[in-house]
Structures are given as structure tokens and as C-alpha cells.
Residue frames relative to the residue before (quaternion, step in Angstrom):
aa qw qx qy qz dx dy dz
M 1.0000 0.0000 0.0000 0.0000 0.00 0.00 0.00
K 0.0230 -0.7947 0.6065 0.0079 3.55 -0.98 0.84
I 0.3069 -0.7038 0.6078 0.2028 3.52 -1.27 0.52
R 0.0815 0.7978 -0.5889 0.1008 3.55 -0.82 1.01
K 0.6123 -0.5075 0.4352 0.4222 3.54 -1.31 0.17
A 0.5419 -0.6232 0.4609 0.3250 3.57 -1.12 0.71
K 0.2497 -0.7318 0.6170 0.1464 3.52 -1.28 0.57
I 0.6908 -0.4553 0.3573 0.4335 3.55 -1.28 0.34
S 0.6717 0.5224 -0.3013 0.4302 3.59 0.92 -0.87
D 0.6311 0.5397 -0.3290 0.4497 3.62 1.25 -0.27
I 0.5186 0.7143 -0.3981 0.2499 3.57 1.13 -0.63
K 0.6742 0.4938 -0.3308 0.4383 3.63 0.79 -0.82
T 0.6334 0.5016 -0.3301 0.4881 3.61 1.08 -0.66
I 0.6333 0.5190 -0.3232 0.4744 3.59 0.97 -0.86
H 0.6353 0.5406 -0.3162 0.4517 3.58 0.96 -0.93
K 0.6717 0.4871 -0.2982 0.4718 3.59 0.88 -0.92
L 0.6404 0.5260 -0.3283 0.4533 3.62 0.89 -0.87
I 0.6938 0.4807 -0.2781 0.4585 3.57 0.76 -1.06
N 0.7380 0.4352 -0.2580 0.4466 3.57 0.76 -0.97
D 0.5829 0.5314 -0.3826 0.4811 3.61 1.14 -0.45
F 0.6578 0.4985 -0.2954 0.4811 3.58 1.00 -0.85
S 0.6637 0.5186 -0.3133 0.4385 3.60 0.95 -0.83
K 0.5788 0.5843 -0.3748 0.4279 3.61 1.13 -0.54
K 0.6635 0.4734 -0.2901 0.5015 3.58 1.24 -0.46
G 0.5256 -0.6645 0.3913 0.3592 3.59 1.30 0.11
Q 0.5302 0.6738 -0.3819 0.3450 3.57 1.23 0.32
M 0.7855 0.0035 -0.0479 0.6170 3.59 1.28 -0.01
L 0.6030 -0.5573 0.4237 0.3826 3.53 -1.30 0.26
P 0.4669 -0.6397 0.5142 0.3293 3.58 -1.06 0.66
R 0.1876 -0.7529 0.6188 0.1226 3.57 -1.24 0.42
S 0.4021 -0.7035 0.5329 0.2440 3.56 -0.99 0.87
L 0.6360 -0.5067 0.4050 0.4181 3.57 -1.24 0.39
N 0.6306 0.5487 -0.3298 0.4387 3.56 0.95 -0.88
E 0.6661 0.5034 -0.2951 0.4645 3.58 0.90 -0.95
L 0.6611 0.5045 -0.3077 0.4623 3.59 0.99 -0.81
Y 0.6446 0.4991 -0.3306 0.4755 3.60 0.95 -0.79
E 0.6680 0.5085 -0.3029 0.4510 3.60 0.94 -0.88
N 0.7788 0.3200 -0.1505 0.5181 3.59 1.10 -0.68
I 0.2248 0.8211 -0.5027 0.1502 3.59 1.20 0.40
R 0.6318 0.5554 -0.3407 0.4198 3.60 1.02 -0.70
D 0.5833 0.5858 -0.3660 0.4274 3.60 1.23 -0.32
F 0.7281 0.5208 -0.2246 0.3850 3.57 1.06 -0.78
F 0.1479 -0.7094 0.6827 0.0934 3.45 -1.32 0.74
V 0.1396 -0.7669 0.6161 0.1134 3.56 -1.18 0.53
A 0.2931 -0.6752 0.6417 0.2154 3.52 -1.28 0.57
E 0.0160 -0.8303 0.5526 -0.0709 3.53 -0.64 1.17
E 0.0441 0.7624 -0.6453 0.0220 3.53 -1.15 0.71
D 0.8404 -0.0254 -0.0326 0.5403 3.56 -0.81 1.03
R 0.6782 -0.5292 0.2550 0.4415 3.56 0.99 1.02
K 0.5785 0.5404 -0.3928 0.4680 3.59 1.22 0.39
I 0.3642 -0.7163 0.5523 0.2219 3.57 -0.93 0.93
L 0.2152 -0.8012 0.5527 0.0793 3.54 -0.64 1.22
G 0.8041 -0.0724 0.0808 0.5845 3.56 1.16 -0.62
V 0.1678 -0.7678 0.6105 0.0979 3.54 -1.33 0.35
C 0.0449 0.7630 -0.6446 0.0192 3.53 -1.31 0.43
A 0.1710 -0.7967 0.5738 0.0825 3.57 -1.06 0.73
L 0.1964 -0.7141 0.6578 0.1373 3.50 -1.28 0.62
H 0.0625 -0.8101 0.5828 -0.0121 3.56 -0.53 1.20
I 0.2906 -0.7584 0.5624 0.1553 3.57 -0.61 1.17
L 0.1774 -0.8174 0.5444 0.0631 3.57 -0.80 1.06
W 0.7981 -0.0272 0.0759 0.5971 3.56 1.04 -0.76
E 0.7529 -0.4159 0.2496 0.4447 3.58 -1.24 0.09
D 0.8102 0.2182 -0.1072 0.5334 3.58 1.08 -0.60
L 0.7230 0.4267 -0.2118 0.5003 3.60 1.26 0.12
A 0.0317 0.7697 -0.6364 0.0407 3.54 -1.02 0.94
E 0.2885 -0.7445 0.5792 0.1644 3.53 -1.30 0.35
I 0.2916 -0.6846 0.6319 0.2167 3.53 -1.15 0.66
R 0.0313 -0.8130 0.5783 -0.0599 3.52 -0.76 1.17
S 0.8732 0.2184 -0.0915 0.4260 3.48 -1.43 0.19
L 0.2502 0.7566 -0.5592 0.2288 3.57 0.86 0.93
I 0.1578 0.7644 -0.6065 0.1515 3.53 -0.67 1.17
V 0.0572 -0.7349 0.6737 0.0527 3.52 -1.11 0.80
Q 0.5389 -0.6230 0.4544 0.3390 3.56 -0.89 0.95
K 0.6423 -0.5957 0.3284 0.3532 3.54 -0.92 0.99
E 0.7211 0.4648 -0.2667 0.4391 3.60 0.80 -0.94
Y 0.7100 0.4256 -0.2573 0.4985 3.62 1.27 -0.17
R 0.4288 0.7059 -0.4637 0.3208 3.59 1.24 0.19
K 0.7908 0.3046 -0.2553 0.4655 3.56 -1.34 0.44
K 0.5842 0.5556 -0.3828 0.4510 3.58 1.16 0.64
G 0.6216 -0.5845 0.3308 0.4031 3.60 1.27 0.25
I 0.4369 0.7168 -0.4534 0.2995 3.60 1.25 -0.01
G 0.6449 0.5187 -0.3219 0.4599 3.60 0.94 -0.85
T 0.6429 0.5197 -0.3160 0.4655 3.57 0.97 -0.84
L 0.6583 0.5051 -0.3112 0.4633 3.60 0.92 -0.87
L 0.6433 0.5176 -0.3224 0.4629 3.58 0.99 -0.81
V 0.6670 0.4911 -0.3056 0.4696 3.60 0.89 -0.92
K 0.6571 0.5047 -0.3192 0.4599 3.60 0.92 -0.83
K 0.6113 0.5344 -0.3489 0.4680 3.60 1.06 -0.68
C 0.6485 0.5016 -0.3101 0.4813 3.60 0.99 -0.82
L 0.6577 0.5042 -0.3154 0.4623 3.59 0.93 -0.85
N 0.6322 0.5247 -0.3332 0.4626 3.60 1.00 -0.75
E 0.6558 0.4966 -0.3148 0.4735 3.56 0.98 -0.82
A 0.6193 0.5405 -0.3413 0.4560 3.59 0.98 -0.82
K 0.6535 0.5146 -0.3042 0.4643 3.57 0.94 -0.90
Q 0.6408 0.5248 -0.3204 0.4597 3.60 0.98 -0.83
F 0.6736 0.4836 -0.2864 0.4800 3.57 1.07 -0.72
G 0.4917 -0.6683 0.4267 0.3598 3.59 1.21 -0.36
V 0.3491 0.7232 -0.5087 0.3104 3.57 1.23 0.41
K 0.3468 -0.7709 0.5029 0.1805 3.59 -0.94 0.89
K 0.8009 0.1277 -0.0398 0.5836 3.59 1.14 -0.68
V 0.0934 -0.7594 0.6423 0.0448 3.53 -1.12 0.79
F 0.0981 -0.8058 0.5822 0.0460 3.58 -0.79 0.96
V 0.1262 -0.7513 0.6405 0.0967 3.49 -1.38 0.25
L 0.2005 -0.7024 0.6646 0.1574 3.54 -1.25 0.60
T 0.1082 0.8403 -0.5063 0.1610 3.56 -0.51 1.16
Y 0.3887 -0.6662 0.5805 0.2609 3.51 -1.40 0.30
I 0.7161 0.3802 -0.2404 0.5337 3.60 1.29 -0.09
P 0.0471 -0.8564 0.5139 0.0181 3.60 0.63 1.12
E 0.6034 0.5828 -0.3701 0.3991 3.62 1.02 -0.70
F 0.6044 0.5529 -0.3532 0.4519 3.58 1.04 -0.71
F 0.7188 0.4472 -0.2586 0.4653 3.59 0.79 -1.01
K 0.5908 0.5586 -0.3707 0.4489 3.60 1.10 -0.59
K 0.6287 0.5422 -0.3319 0.4479 3.62 1.04 -0.72
V 0.6869 0.4622 -0.2723 0.4903 3.58 1.19 -0.56
G 0.6662 -0.5320 0.2950 0.4315 3.61 1.28 -0.08
F 0.4725 0.6522 -0.4541 0.3811 3.59 1.26 0.20
K 0.2263 -0.7519 0.6061 0.1267 3.57 -1.21 0.62
E 0.5145 -0.6498 0.4721 0.3003 3.55 -1.07 0.82
I 0.0061 0.7725 -0.6348 0.0114 3.57 -1.09 0.80
E 0.5650 -0.5498 0.4773 0.3883 3.53 -1.32 0.21
K 0.5327 -0.6341 0.4518 0.3318 3.59 -0.95 0.84
S 0.6096 0.5808 -0.3494 0.4111 3.57 1.09 -0.68
K 0.6084 0.5617 -0.3512 0.4371 3.61 1.23 -0.37
L 0.5939 0.5527 -0.3669 0.4552 3.58 1.24 -0.32
P 0.5442 -0.6394 0.4198 0.3446 3.60 -0.96 0.75
Q 0.6423 -0.5563 0.3768 0.3688 3.53 -1.17 0.66
K 0.5327 0.6557 -0.3955 0.3605 3.58 1.13 -0.60
I 0.6660 0.5287 -0.3223 0.4160 3.60 0.98 -0.72
W 0.6158 0.6020 -0.3503 0.3683 3.60 1.10 -0.44
G 0.3787 0.7462 -0.4726 0.2765 3.61 1.25 0.00
D 0.6959 0.4446 -0.2681 0.4962 3.59 0.92 -0.88
C 0.6127 0.6006 -0.3513 0.3749 3.56 1.02 -0.80
I 0.5883 0.5937 -0.3708 0.4049 3.58 1.06 -0.68
R 0.6696 0.5019 -0.2958 0.4606 3.61 1.12 -0.62
C 0.5814 0.6147 -0.3634 0.3901 3.57 1.24 -0.31
P 0.4888 -0.6736 0.4639 0.3035 3.61 -0.91 0.84
K 0.6591 0.5105 -0.3088 0.4578 3.60 1.20 -0.39
F 0.4874 0.6640 -0.4379 0.3603 3.60 1.26 -0.12
P 0.6336 -0.2149 -0.7431 -0.0130 1.70 -1.87 1.65
E 0.5414 0.6182 -0.4137 0.3919 3.63 1.20 0.18
C 0.0180 0.8386 -0.5406 0.0642 3.54 0.67 1.13
D 0.1614 -0.7991 0.5725 0.0871 3.56 -0.90 0.93
E 0.4301 0.6719 -0.4817 0.3626 3.58 1.21 0.42
M 0.4148 -0.6725 0.5535 0.2634 3.54 -1.26 0.50
A 0.2943 -0.7253 0.5929 0.1892 3.57 -1.13 0.70
L 0.0175 0.7715 -0.6354 0.0262 3.55 -0.98 0.91
I 0.1574 -0.7911 0.5871 0.0677 3.53 -1.18 0.60
Y 0.2109 -0.7301 0.6389 0.1195 3.51 -1.23 0.68
N 0.1199 -0.7892 0.6009 0.0419 3.58 -0.70 1.11
F 0.3452 -0.7207 0.5609 0.2166 3.55 -0.83 0.99
K 0.4439 -0.6716 0.5231 0.2799 3.53 -1.05 0.77
E 0.5203 -0.6558 0.4552 0.3033 3.57 -1.01 0.85
């Protein structure tokens, strides 16, 4: 299994994964157009040419990024793939010089194991709420906010 940057040829599979998951109310859907425009954000976990999982790092500001769209195919969960994807995103954030990475999630315990700390959503800048407006749960969001701060 290897983790690599997504390619154009991966987008339709990524789109299906994200939108199948979003139908369960566990993340926001993403359009094909949005995925093509943001392909550089995505990493995929791949084995034998099959995508096992995806995760995106979206840069929002000079010191802030978000981990989005983390999904591991059901039959490959609990094997460390999600952790590897998140760590790959964190490494890239560090290379870019980002100081903080946040996530909005229904699985806070997973992110806490990787080093994220729980915070109040109100502590996140208003800029991040652009996507939230598209969510059917807005403004009564029941996701947890967590943040990862890089040490200086």
C-alpha cells in the first residue's frame, strides 16, 4: 500500500467515495468540478491500483489549513490507513509552513490519537464557515472541532 498525490484519473472514484459517504450525513458532498479544481489537495491510499482511502489538506490562510474528506473504504478500516493519510497531510502542511491544521469531524477520538486537541468551533475564524453554509445541518452543526498546532 502506498500513499500518493491524487491524479486526474482518480477523481471519479474519489467523487463516488465522498458522495456515498455524504449520503449517510457524515461529510459534505463534493461536485466533480470542485474535486478537479482542488485535486492538488488530495492524497490517496492505493494498493494494486485500487483506491483504499482518500484525504485532503485544504490551505485556507497563511497559518491555517483544514483536513477534509477523510474516507477509508469500509473493508480497509482499522488498518492504519486513515492515520497514514492524515499524517501525510500534516507533513505537507508543515512543509508549506502552516502553523495550525483543523478538522470538523464526527470521530474526534481518531484525530486525538494523531495529536489533535478539541477546541470550540467559535475559536475558528469565520473564513472556514464558507463550506458550512452548504451543509443541511447548518447552523446546528453537531461536528466536533479539533486543531493540530505545530511546535515552533
